[in-house]
C-alpha positions in Angstrom: -10.1 58.2 -43.4 -11.8 60.5 -40.8 -11.2 58.9 -37.4 -14.3 60.5 -36.0 -16.5 58.8 -38.6 -15.1 55.5 -37.4 -15.7 56.2 -33.7 -12.0 56.5 -32.8 -9.7 59.3 -32.1 -5.9 59.8 -32.5 -4.1 61.1 -29.4 -1.1 62.5 -31.3 0.9 65.7 -30.6 -1.0 68.5 -32.2 -4.2 66.5 -32.6 -7.3 68.5 -31.6 -8.9 65.5 -29.9 -7.4 65.5 -26.4 -9.1 62.6 -24.7 -11.0 59.5 -25.7 -12.0 56.1 -24.4 -10.7 54.4 -27.5 -7.2 55.4 -28.9 -6.8 53.7 -32.3 -3.6 55.5 -33.2 -2.0 54.6 -29.8 -1.9 51.0 -31.0 -5.3 49.8 -29.7 -6.7 47.8 -32.6 -9.4 45.5 -31.2 -10.9 42.7 -33.1 -14.4 43.5 -32.0 -16.1 46.9 -31.4 -16.6 46.7 -27.6 -18.8 49.8 -27.1 -21.4 51.6 -29.0 -20.5 55.1 -28.2 -17.3 57.1 -27.7 -16.9 60.2 -25.5 -14.6 62.8 -27.0 -13.3 66.0 -25.5 -11.8 68.5 -27.9 -9.6 71.5 -26.9 -12.0 73.9 -28.7 -15.1 72.5 -27.2 -16.8 73.2 -23.8 -17.7 69.6 -22.9 -17.7 66.0 -24.0 -19.4 64.9 -27.2 -20.9 61.6 -28.0 -19.7 59.9 -31.2 -21.3 56.6 -32.4 -19.3 53.6 -33.2 -20.6 52.8 -36.6 -19.2 49.3 -36.6 -20.8 48.0 -33.4 -23.1 45.7 -35.4 -20.7 45.0 -38.3 -19.5 41.5 -37.2 -21.0 38.4 -35.7 -20.4 36.8 -32.3 -16.9 37.0 -30.9 -16.4 33.3 -30.4 -15.7 30.5 -29.6 -12.4 30.5 -31.6 -10.4 33.2 -33.3 -12.0 35.2 -36.0 -8.8 36.2 -37.8 -5.0 35.8 -37.9 -2.6 38.4 -36.7 -0.4 40.3 -39.2 2.5 42.6 -38.8 3.7 42.5 -42.4 4.1 46.2 -43.0 4.8 47.3 -39.4 2.8 50.1 -37.7 5.4 52.9 -37.6 8.6 54.1 -39.1 10.5 52.1 -36.4 8.6 48.8 -37.1 8.3 49.0 -40.9 10.1 46.3 -42.8 12.5 46.7 -45.7 10.8 44.1 -47.9 7.3 42.7 -48.0 5.6 39.8 -49.9 2.1 38.9 -50.7 0.3 36.6 -48.3 0.5 33.0 -49.6 -2.8 31.9 -48.2 -5.0 29.9 -50.5 -8.7 29.7 -50.1 -10.0 26.4 -48.8 -13.2 26.1 -50.9 -14.3 23.1 -49.0 -14.4 24.9 -45.6 -17.7 25.7 -43.9 -16.9 29.4 -43.9 -16.5 29.5 -47.7 -19.7 27.5 -48.3 -21.6 29.8 -45.9 -20.2 32.9 -47.7 -21.3 31.5 -51.1 -24.8 31.1 -49.7 -24.9 34.6 -48.3 -23.8 36.1 -51.6 -26.5 34.1 -53.5 -29.1 35.3 -50.9 -28.0 38.9 -51.2 -28.1 38.7 -55.0 -31.5 37.1 -55.0 -33.2 39.7 -52.7 -31.4 42.7 -54.1 -30.5 44.1 -50.7 -28.7 47.5 -50.8 -26.5 46.8 -47.7 -24.4 43.6 -47.4 -22.6 42.7 -44.2 -21.8 39.0 -44.8 -19.5 38.6 -41.7 -22.4 39.4 -39.4 -24.0 36.1 -40.2 -20.9 34.0 -39.8 -19.3 32.4 -36.8 -15.8 33.4 -35.7 -14.3 30.2 -37.0 -16.0 30.6 -40.3 -14.8 34.2 -40.7 -11.2 33.1 -40.1 -11.6 30.5 -42.9 -12.3 33.2 -45.5 -9.2 34.8 -47.1 -10.8 36.2 -50.3 -14.2 36.8 -51.8 -15.9 34.5 -54.3 -16.2 35.5 -57.9 -19.9 35.4 -57.5 -19.9 38.9 -56.1 -20.4 39.9 -59.7 -24.1 39.3 -59.0 -24.2 41.9 -56.3 -25.1 44.8 -58.6 -27.7 46.2 -56.3 -25.5 46.4 -53.2 -24.7 50.0 -52.4 -23.0 49.5 -49.0 -20.5 46.7 -48.5 -19.1 46.1 -45.0 -16.2 43.7 -44.3 -15.2 45.0 -40.9 -12.5 43.0 -39.1 -12.2 40.4 -41.9 -9.4 37.9 -42.3 -9.1 38.7 -46.0 -5.7 38.9 -47.7 -7.0 39.7 -51.2 -10.1 40.8 -53.0 -10.8 39.4 -56.4 -11.1 41.6 -59.6 -14.8 40.7 -59.8 -15.5 43.4 -57.3 -15.3 45.8 -60.3 -18.7 44.4 -61.4 -20.5 45.7 -58.3 -21.8 48.7 -60.3 -24.1 50.1 -57.6 -21.4 50.2 -54.9 -21.3 53.6 -53.1 -19.8 52.8 -49.7 -17.0 50.3 -49.1 -15.9 49.5 -45.6 -13.2 46.8 -45.0 -12.1 48.6 -41.9 -9.7 46.8 -39.5 -9.1 44.1 -42.1 -5.4 44.1 -41.0 -4.2 41.5 -43.5 -5.6 43.4 -46.5 -2.6 45.4 -47.7 -3.7 46.1 -51.3 -6.7 46.2 -53.6 -7.3 45.2 -57.3 -7.2 48.0 -59.9 -10.7 46.8 -61.0 -12.1 48.5 -57.9 -11.8 51.8 -59.9 -14.6 50.5 -62.2 -17.1 51.1 -59.3 -17.7 54.6 -60.6 -20.4 55.3 -57.9 -18.0 54.6 -55.1 -17.8 57.8 -53.1 -17.0 56.7 -49.5 -14.6 54.2 -48.0 -13.3 53.3 -44.5 -10.0 51.5 -44.8 -7.2 50.8 -42.2 -4.7 52.9 -44.1 -1.8 52.1 -41.7 -1.7 48.5 -43.0 -1.6 49.4 -46.7 1.5 49.0 -48.9 3.1 52.5 -49.5 0.7 54.3 -47.1 1.6 57.9 -46.4 1.9 57.4 -42.6 5.1 55.4 -42.6 5.7 54.3 -46.3 6.1 50.5 -46.0 7.4 49.0 -49.3 5.4 47.2 -52.0 6.0 43.6 -52.9 8.3 43.3 -55.8 6.6 42.3 -59.1 7.8 40.6 -62.2 7.5 43.2 -65.0 6.7 40.6 -67.6 5.6 37.0 -67.1 5.2 34.9 -70.3 2.6 32.2 -70.9 5.4 30.0 -72.2 7.0 30.0 -68.8 4.0 30.2 -66.5 0.4 28.9 -66.4 -1.7 31.9 -65.7 -4.4 29.6 -64.3 -2.1 28.1 -61.7 -0.1 31.0 -60.1 1.5 31.2 -56.6 -0.4 33.9 -54.8 2.7 34.7 -52.8 4.4 35.8 -56.0 1.6 37.2 -58.2 -1.0 38.1 -55.6 -3.5 35.7 -57.0 -3.8 32.0 -57.9 -5.0 32.9 -61.4 -5.1 36.0 -63.7 -7.3 35.7 -66.7 -8.3 39.2 -67.8 -6.6 42.6 -68.1 -7.3 45.1 -65.4 -7.2 47.9 -67.9 -9.0 46.8 -71.1 -10.8 43.7 -69.7 -9.6 41.5 -72.5 -8.2 38.0 -71.9 -4.5 37.8 -70.9 -2.7 36.4 -73.8 1.0 35.6 -74.1 2.2 38.1 -71.5 1.2 39.4 -68.1 2.5 42.8 -67.1 2.1 43.6 -63.4 2.5 47.1 -61.8 1.5 49.0 -58.7 -0.3 52.3 -58.8 -1.7 54.4 -55.9 -5.1 56.0 -56.7 -7.9 57.6 -54.7 -10.8 55.3 -54.4 -13.8 56.4 -52.4 -12.2 58.6 -49.6 -8.9 56.7 -49.4 -5.8 56.4 -51.5 -5.2 52.7 -52.1 -2.3 50.7 -53.5 -3.8 49.0 -56.6 -2.4 45.9 -58.3 -2.7 46.1 -62.1 -2.7 42.9 -64.2 -2.2 44.2 -67.7 -2.1 42.3 -71.0 0.4 44.6 -72.7 2.8 47.4 -72.2 0.3 49.6 -74.0 -2.3 49.0 -71.3 0.3 49.9 -68.6 1.0 53.1 -70.6 -2.7 53.9 -70.6 -2.9 54.0 -66.8 -3.7 57.4 -65.2 -1.4 59.3 -63.0 -1.0 58.3 -59.4 -2.5 60.3 -56.5 -0.4 63.3 -55.4 2.0 62.5 -52.7 2.7 58.9 -53.9 5.1 57.3 -56.3 4.1 59.3 -59.4 4.2 56.5 -62.1 3.2 52.9 -62.2 6.0 50.8 -60.8 7.0 47.2 -59.9 7.6 47.7 -56.2 10.4 46.2 -54.2 12.8 47.9 -51.8 14.6 50.0 -54.5 11.5 52.1 -55.2 11.8 55.6 -53.9 8.7 56.8 -52.1 8.0 60.3 -50.8 8.8 61.0 -47.1 6.5 59.4 -44.5 4.1 61.7 -42.7 5.1 60.1 -39.3 8.5 58.9 -38.2 
């Protein structure tokens, strides 16, 4: 992600941006965009430049109450990275006011065919905190081209996002509990731009945190695919194959793959119906684990960009 596009700068050694009022890479990760403009002075420039904060209007009011939970699952540097990670176990409370409000907002956006959808803007802080995933009804948002989830409390995104055929720009920026994405996101073939907090992603190039360990094969004889533990499988149900879109039958094969989606390389969870579908997956992005894998601390990743 281009930090200038997001309205932040990175004051690292060797970085051309020498001074800024907001230093994201120095550990300043605010829950709300506090200013609309950022002054930047670069070494090769004669004076300050004004860069807009594109997310100043991306969320609703800041309170009362917290809008999201804190998360340090993957660490934020080579020193703070953990040796093992797990999926968040949160289950969506479908009776909560936040969930019911989000359902109504999705229905409204589908009905009027709006091209830009910023659902969190219309929700209170308490409601935003109550939402940890998106409803399957997002399949109706085929006219949405720009989807903004800035500062969300999401821990997972459902595979139904792959049905958002018109999606061109996807921005879940500063959603610090969102460490991975569904492989179905690659079905959004028009998606050309994204803004993701890459530092919180499993396997990110900056400090290479690990991936959650997956079970290579889970059988229907042993496990009900409609009643899964999200802390183990990453979802409370898996019904269709991420690769061929057929129903999951007797076996579930889960693997990780890192692929470029929009303008970011994302860790993608694949729920496959067979070993043949796993074998049909494309190659990983350069600079990442080259083949699909099952995660865990034993997986060897390339060297981290930062120590």
